[in-house]
N, C-alpha and C positions, 0 to 999 in steps of 0.2 A: 357644264353647257357651256355653248356662245351661241348667242339670234346667230340666225338660218337670211327672217326678213323680218322685214318691216311691209306690211301689204295695205295699199291706198282705195277705199273708193274715191273715183273721181273720174268726170260723166266723158270722157275722150280718152281713154287708155290707147291706144291705136294708136292715137296720132300723140301722143305728151310718150308714149317710148319711142317714138321714131322719131323726137325731137332732143328726147333725152342724149338719143344711141349717135348721132349725127354732131350734136351741139356739145355735151357732157364728156365721150368715148366709154358710156358703156355698153352693156353686150348683153342679149338675147341667150338668158343659159332654156327659158322656153315663153312661148307664146301660146295661143289660146286662138284661133279665128272665127268659133263662135262665140254665142255669152255663155261664161261672166268676161270673154278675152279678156283674160287676165297673161299678162306680159312680167315672168319675171327676165328680172333686169342683177348684174352681178358689174360689179365696176375692179380694176386693173385688180387688186387684189385674187378678183376672183372666191370671196369667201361668204361677204353678206351680200344680200339677194332688196332688192327690192321690191315690191310684188305690185303692178298696178292692173283694179280691174276696173269693171262696174256690175254692181247689182244692181240694178230699184228696187229693192224688197226693203233695202236698211240707206239709212241716211246716206245723204252722196256733201257731204260740206262744201262748201266756199270758204277755199282758203286765202282766200282775200278777202275778207269778212279775217282775217286772226290777224292781231301785231303780230308781226316779222321771229317776234324774239317767245313770242308765246308758241308756236312749232316752225322751226326749217327743216332744215335737211342740208349735213353740213356735206364739205368733198377738198379732198387734202389743194393746195393748189403748189405750184410753184410762183405764178408768176400772178396772183389775183388784180389786178392795171390789167395784164394785159389780155389775161381769160375775162374779167369781169367787159370791158373791149372792146371783145371780141362774143362773149351772151348780149351780149344788150344790143348791138347787129345783127343781130342775127335772132330779135323777139324780146327776151328777158328786159326787165327796169330797172337798174338802181336802188336800192334807196338810204344805202349808210358805209356811208364804212367806219370801221373800230379800229385802233392804233390803242393795243394794251400796252402797260409799260413794258409789256416785256421785250418790243423789238415786233412784238408780229405783227401782217395787215390783216385785219380783214375782212373780205364782201359779201357786205346783205345783199340779195339778188331777190326775184317775186321774174318766175316766169314767162309763159305767151302766160297761164292759167290760175297765170295769181298763187302759185307757191311760192312759199319761199328759202332758196338758199342762201348757204353762205360757202365764202370761198374761205378756206382757214387759209394761208402760206405763214406760217408756222414762222417764227424764227429760233425755236433752238425741238428742232423734232421729236416730239411724245416716243415715251415706246412704240415700241410694235410701227408706225408710221413712216411712210415713203423716206425716205432723203429729200433732201431741199436742191 
């Protein structure tokens, strides 16, 4: 088995999806223009998807209320510093830098809706991850 997608119930799935496409480079695999406005977004690898949707009958968590280490989404970055600057200029907010002993560079951010993201610039690429 492998992951197909992770789904998040969010208040503004259409706006979030548009921002993720424009600023994170994700692609829309499928989008609904009627409730629940599900948007399936895929990364460069084309396998794992993120679904953003709105279901008013289910709790819609406030991502800003969670500590960024409790819940975050992570993307590979070949230049975490430049990507952090670019995303902050587009409305994200920087939370902290993490510098593991292996020489990696990790940036913790929040998107404009408060959801925590991690940009991972690995010193040594992990197996099956994009090359640096």
